[in-house]
RONUDREN-487041 format. One record per residue: residue in three letters; y negated, x negated, z negated of N, C-alpha, C, O in turn. Coordinates in steps of 0.02 Angstrom, whole numbers, plus 50000, padded with zeros to 5 digits. Each point is the difference from the previous one (the first is absolute). Example, Ala and Ser with C-alpha at 12.3 -4.5 7.8 and 13.67 -1.06 7.14 Angstrom:
<sites>
ala502844934049610499415004550000499404995550000500014994849967 ser499465007050069499414995849997499455003949963499454997549992 
</sites>
This chain:
<sites>
met494415036946684500605002950033500584999749952500134994849970 ser500245010750022500565000149954500594996350030500044998950060 gly500444999249895500604996650023500415004450046500314997650047 phe499685009049940500375004750042499735000050071500384999850048 glu498945000349959499705000050066500164993550037500135000150060 his499864994349904500144993550031500724999850026500144997950056 asn500335004549901500705000050020500125004850058500414998750044 asp499225007149955500075004950053499794997150067500335001250051 lys499124994949950499784996950063500504994750023500144999350060 gly500124996949891500494994950019500635003250029500284997450048 met499935008249923500595003550026499875002650070500444999650043 lys498965003249969499845002650066500014994450052500235001050056 thr499524993049925500004994450046500704997950018500164998950059 arg500285000849890500704998050013500355005250043500384998350045 leu499495008049941500315005350040499764999850073500405001150046 ala498964997349964499734999550068500334994350037500175000750059 leu499934993549908500334994450032500735001750017500234998450055 leu500115004849898500705001950013500055004950058500474999750040 ala499045004949964500005004950054499914996650067500325001850050 met499234993149953499904996450063500624996350020500184999850059 ile500174997149892500614996350016500545004850024500364998550048 ala499685007449920500505004950020499885002450072500485001350037 leu498884999349982499855002150068500184994750051500205001550056 leu499734992149924500154994550045500754999150008500234998150054 ala500165003349895500714998449999500395002950059500364996250032 pro499585010349985500395002650056499834996750066500444999150042 ala498934999049967499794997050064500284993050008500034997550056 leu500174999249887500214993050004500764999450007500254994450004 met500115011149999500714999750011500134998550074499655002650043 ala500854993149971500124998150070500734998550011500384998849953 asp499825001250111500674998350021499964994550052499474999150031 pro501084997149980499994994950052499865003050068500165005850013 val499524990350030499835002350068500624999750044500314994750005 pro499885010850027500594999950045499874995750062499434999450023 val501104997650002499954995650059499985004250064500465003850014 arg499014995550024499955003250066500054994950056500245001550054 his499524992349932500024994650050500324993949967499744997449950 leu500825000350076500334994149973499584993850013499744999050055 glu500184996849893499624993850007500444994750031500614999749988 gly499094995950052500364994750034499644993349993499704998649949 arg500354997350103499724993349999499265000150021499825003050051 ile499774993849909499274999750014499754993049984500204997049950 gln499365000550091499604994149983499295001250025499905001450059 gly499624998049897499315001450019499524995449964500184996549953 phe499205003450071499484995849973499465004449968499845005350025 leu499894992349919499515003849962499404995649983500074993949994 val499355009349998499424996549973499725004149943500085006149997 leu499594990449957499695003249942499254998550003499804994250004 arg499795011149993499284999250004499665003949944500305004749973 asp499094993450010499615004249956499665005550041500085000150062 leu499575004349906499715005750036499394998150041499735004250036 asn500054989549959499484997450045500304996350060499644996850038 asp501015003849970500374997350056500094992449997500164996950051 asn499745000149891500124992849992500744998749990500335003349960 leu499944992050078500714998349996500144996349934499694994949986 leu500785007749975500194997049936500674996450003500094994749971 ala500385008350066500684997250001500365002350063499825005150030 ser500684991249989500435002050055500724999849976500174996449953 gly500255007450080500695000349977500435003850048499845000750060 gly500715001949914500465003550044500515003949961500034999749939 ile500385003950098500535004149970500624999450042499975000350062 thr500604999049906500645000250033500445005349966499965001049940 gln500455002350100500445005149974500674999450035500044999850061 leu500494999949899500674999450026500445005449969499975001249940 ala500445002150101500455005149976500724997850010500184997750054 glu500215003049894500724998750003500355006349976500065001149940 gly500175002950107500285006549982499465004349971499475001050031 asn500645001749910499505004349967499554996149953499595003149965 arg500474990350033499604995849956499454996550040500154996750050 val499235004049928499434997250037499614995349954499885001649941 thr499924992750086499604995149962499334999050036499994998650060 ile499465002049903499334998950027499694994049963500014999849939 glu499724995650099499624994349971499305000250028499904999750061 leu499615000649896499295000150019499644994449964500134998849941 ser499434997750093499644994549968499314999150030499885001550058 phe499664996049900499334998250021499834993149971500154998649942 arg499544997250099499734993649976499245000250008499745001050055 phe499914997949889499275000549999499694993350020500324994749999 lys499055005750019499644994050021499964994849945499974994050013 asp500025008349923499964995349944500694997649978500064996649949 gly500465005150088500684997949983500395004849957500594999049987 ser499095006349990500355005149960500545003450041499965000250062 ile500555002349904500585003150034500155006749968499995000849939 tyr500155004050105500245006649978500635001550040499994999350062 ser500555002649905500615001750036500385005649966499975000749939 glu500385003350102500425005349975500684999550035500044998750060 thr500495002449902500675000550028500315006549974500065001049940 thr500125003450106500235006749983500685001250033500104998650059 val500375004149902500655001850026500115007449984499915002149943 phe500285001950108500125007149989500585002350043500194996750049 ser500095009149933500535003050040499725006150036499525003049978 gln500804998750078499775005750041500595004550018500115001750058 leu500265000149891500565004550008499795007049978499985001549941 arg499865002750108499765006849989499295000349971499585003750025 ala500294992349923499324999649971499854992749986500454996049987 phe498905002250015499804993249985500064998749925499775004049959 gln500544990450023500124998349930499844992749989500334995650029 leu499165002949930499834993149985500564996749960500255003049952 leu499954990950067500524996349965499704994349958500194999249942 ser499364997050088499674994649962499324998550031499875001650058 tyr499714995449902499324998550023499744994049961500124999349940 arg499524996350096499684994349967499314998950032499945000150061 val499564998949897499334998550024499754993749965500074999349939 val499644996250100499734993749974499284999450022499845000750059 gln499724997949893499304998650017499784993949960500064999949939 lys499704995050096499794993949966499424996850038499965000450062 gly499614996349901499434996750030499345002749975499985004849961 arg499484992250062499335001649974499775007050020499565002849967 thr500735000050085499795006750022500135005249946499645005049995 phe500884994149965500225005049953499764998549929499994994249978 lys499815011149987499764999049931500574998149953499884997249947 arg500745004450074500584998449959500584998250045500205004050042 gly500084990149949500614998350036500585004249974500045001249940 met500405001150104500535004549978500604999650046499934999050061 asp500665001849910500625000550037500405005649967500284999149946 met499755006750087500365005749972500605001650043499955000450061 ser500635000649907500605002050036500315005849964499985000549938 leu500325004050100500345005849970500665001250036500054999150061 asn500435003049901500655002150025500045007549989500085002349944 ala499865001550110499965007249993500665003049977500025005649975 thr500544990850035500655002549980500104999649924500245004749969 thr499574989550003500104998949928499385001949959500055001149940 gly499364999450093499395001549965499674993949969499495000749965 gln500784993350046499714994149970499374997950037499994999650062 val499484999049900499364997750028499814993649964500004999649939 ile499824995250100499784993649972499324998450029499915000050061 val499614998649896499334998350021499824993149972499964999249939 his499944995950105499734993549980499255000150019499825001850056 tyr499754996249897499295000050015499644994749959500274997349951 thr499125001250069499594995149964499435003649964499695004650028 asp500184993449912499465002949959499654994349964500294996849957 asp499075002150061499624994449972500364993350011500004995749956 gly500305003650103500344993850016500694999349971500334994950011 lys499905010049952500664999749969500505004450038499845005650021 glu500764991749988500535003750034500335004849951500194998049944 lys499885008350076500305005049957500505004150040499965000450062 thr500525002649903500525004050032500115006549962500045000149939 ile500015005350098500185006649972500655002250034500045000150061 thr500465001549898500635002750026500105006949971499955001049939 asp500205003850105500075006849977500565003450040500184997750054 arg500095007749919500495003950036499775007349998499955002949946 leu499914999950112499715006650005500465004850036500434997850039 lys499485008649949500355005150039499575001350061499495003549996 leu500724993850061499605000450061500195006150041500595001450008 pro498925002250018500145006150039500274998350069499924994450025 ala500405010550006500314999050066499494999550056500164997750054 asp499215004649933499495000050053499544994049996499445000250024 leu500804994349946499594994049993499804997350069500434999450044 ala498924999149966499744998550067499724992950006499674998650050 asn500464997049902499734993250005500214996750066500604999650015 gly498914998050023500154996350061500195004150061500094997250054 ile499965009549938500245004050057499555006150012500235004950030 val499154994949948499565005850010499915001550074500065005850021 ser499794989150020499905001350071500645002250034499985003950047 thr500594993549930500655002250026500115007449987500215003850044 leu499634998349895500095007049982499515004550038500175005650019 leu499224991949993499525003950037500235001350072499815005050030 ser500604990549997500275001050067500485005950003500105002950053 asp500194998849889500505005349999499765006449966500355005150002 ile499064994849968499725006049970499695004250056499634997550041 asp500525008949959499705004650049499255000249989499775001849945 pro499824996550106499274999949990499715006949983499435000449979 lys500965004850029499775006749981500115001549926499765005049975 thr500604990449990500115001049928499344998849964499734994550004 pro500015010349959499344999349970499974994849944499484997049988 lys501085001949977499994995349944500704997349989500495003849998 thr499574989649993500634996849984499904995949938499534996149995 asn500925004649956499964996349937500554994849997500595001650010 leu499234992249975500474994649993499844996149936499485000949969 ser500984994750012499904995849941499894992850021500224997850053 met499444998449903499904992850012499984996549932499725002549952 leu500584991550047499964995949940499454994850009500004996450050 val499545003249903499464995250003500024995649938500265002049948 ala499474991950057499964995449944499284998949982499594998250042 thr500245002949893499294999749980499834995249943499475001249970 pro500894993750010500644997750029500625003649973500544999150027 lys499395005049921500575003849976500215004950054499585003550027 pro501084996849989500215004750052499935007249977500165001849944 arg499605002450102499945007149985500075003950065499844997650054 leu500405008549939500105004450057499385004250012499715002849952 val500094997850110499465004550019500265004450057500524998650029 lys499115006649987500175004450055499524999050058499404998949990 leu500865001450070499594999950061499985007050028500525003250009 val498884999350003499915006650031499724998850069499434997850008 ile500975003750044499834998450069499835006350038500395004849999 ser499034995350033499775005950037499714997950067499614995250003 pro500565008450052499664998750064499295002849996499905005649975 val499624990650049499305002249994499665000950068499415001650003 gly500974997450051499705001250066500234995050051500424995749986 glu499295004950074500164995450055499394995950018499445002550001 asp500674991150015499474995650023500184997350069500594999150016 thr498914999550023500104997450068499984992550000499574997049968 phe500894999950069499984992850012500124998950074500195004650036 phe499714989149988500044998650071500474994250014500024995149963 ile500375005750090500444994750025499834998850073500135004250043 gly499564990049971499814998550069499555005150032500055001350060 gly499515001849900499545004950026500265007149998499625004750012 ser501024996349972500295006649995499995002449928500174996249954 ala499645010050035499955002849933500675002649976500405002550039 ala499734996749896500605002649969499825002449930499454998649975 lys501015005149993499865002949935500454996949946500584998550012 ala499145000549930500374997749941499915005049944499465002849991 thr501074998349972499965004349941499814995649940500324994949986 arg499165007249978499784996349941500255003549937499925006049992 tyr500374990049964500265002549937499604997049942499804994250002 ala500105009849946499714997649938500564999349949500395004649990 val499664989549980500514998649950499654999149933499664995049988 lys500425009949968499674999849935500504998149946500575002549998 ile499224993049958500424998249942499845004849944499445000549977 ala501085003150001499925004749944500304996849938500614999449994 ile498974998549960500234996949939500205005449951499605004449984 gly501024995449992500265005449958499764999649928499734995049978 gly500395010549986499865000349929499265000049983499585001450043 ile500264997149894499314999849977499604994950039499405001150014 ser500924993250005499634994950038499735002850065499454998250021 gly500955006150011499775002950063499425004749993499585000450044 val500395003149900499445004549988499374996249984499455001950020 val500634992549944499424996149978499744995350054499404998750003 ala501054998850041499824994850048499395001650042499554995750004 pro500395010250028499415001450041499354999949959499474998450027 val500585003349909499405000249958499744993049985499404998849999 val501074996549988499794993249982499974995350060499894994049992 gly500215008650068499924996050061500604995850018499914995250038 lys500695006349938500594996050015500455003250052500534997250016 gln499295008550010500415003250051499954996050065499454999250026 pro501114998250000499974996150062499755004250058500125006050002 pro499534990950046499795003850060500605001950042500514996649999 asp499415008850039500545002050046500104994750053499534996650021 thr501095002650002500164995950057500035004550062500295005449998 gln499404992450056500025003650064500494996550046499974993950008 val500485009950023500504997250045499985003850066500015006250000 trp499954990250056499995003050066500684998950034500244994350005 met500075011250017500664999750032499965003050069499645004950011 val500734992250036500065003050066500635004450000500514998249971 gly499445007650062500565004749999500434999450063500064994650029 gly500255010949990500425000150060500734998849984500225001049943 lys500154996850108500724999049992500174994149955500534999949969 ala499024995350028500124994049958499384998749957499614995650015 pro500305008349930499414999249958499974992949971500514996849988 gly498885000950000499924993349973499324998849969499545004050007 phe500424990449957499404998049963499484997050048500174996250045 leu499195005549944499454997050038499554995849955499874994250016 lys499895008649929499594996149953499965003749934500185005949995 ser499564990549954499895003149935499394996949968499814994450016 glu499895009349938499444997449960500125001949928500045005949982 gly500024989049975500135001349930500044993549962499874994650027 gln500305005949909500064994149957500674996650012500525003350003 leu499474990150005500624996250008500314998649932500614999249994 tyr498985000549954500244998749932499585004049951499445002150016 glu500824998849923499685004149949499314997249983499934994149982 gly499565010250023499324998049985499654996250055499434997849991 gly500895001350066499704996250054499555004150044499955006149992 pro499704990650056499565003650047500415003850052500604998950007 val499065005450029500325003750055499994995550062499464998050023 trp501135000650004500074995950060500375004050054500325005049986 arg499624992550075500315003350058500584995850026499924994050012 ile500665009149998500574996850033500075003150069500025006150007 glu500024989550045500045002450068500544996350038500184994349984 leu500095009050067500444996650047499594994950040499415001150014 ala500914993450004499664994850039500414998150061500625000549999 ser499044997350054500334997650061499904992550006499494997449978 pro500994999150050499924992750010499404998450043499855003650048 val499814991149936499434997450039500224993450031500194995449965 trp499795004350101500234994050036499424995450015499455002350015 pro500654991149981499474995250018499845000550074500435001150042 lys498924998149973499785000350069500184993550035499914994649972 arg500345006050090500184994050038499424997950044500064995050035 
</sites>
């Protein structure tokens, strides 16, 4: 094979990759989700299970609103003592806008202990993590988009019109280096659930992580493309979260998060 032919094939490969990225780029542009339902005070209970229905952790969520500023705290405590927690602060003035976010995962359940915090106003991101038993820190300052959805995906789904075929949002992930990815959210149908023997309908959404650039083109080929997250939402006058199935952390298994009701001791 001549050098010209080799270079020609290499050029065609590069052009093909660039063409794929160019086709993806318009679909990944997004705007903040407008506010249709003001968020208020919430306290709820959650359980975390694997797909075989084994209970892994229990936890809860609290949400408090002060004017247009809303704070959400979510936490899970695992049977082995591991802890997962998220603290999210966002504003709801005309459109939802993330202000700050912190996620902590520690314990044997996780392949890597991590504490990531971001300030969406300044763009500062700090990641504390363990690697081979050593504590490490990454500090970065990024240009963060206005549609950042860390910690508020289910909140945004409550305000997205279920007839919208596709919604694009941004998310910051730590691998452990912080990087921006795109979420592509699509309604995929309705599923039936039961309350006290009465049937009701839930809208199921698929949330796909679209990894940008060359990494995004290569990821599905080498098996690093994360699985889609499935989220079930109830509609009506007061839309809300019912359950989800997806990865809780990067590289982790698919687990189910569900609403839980108190269980009282028998007298």
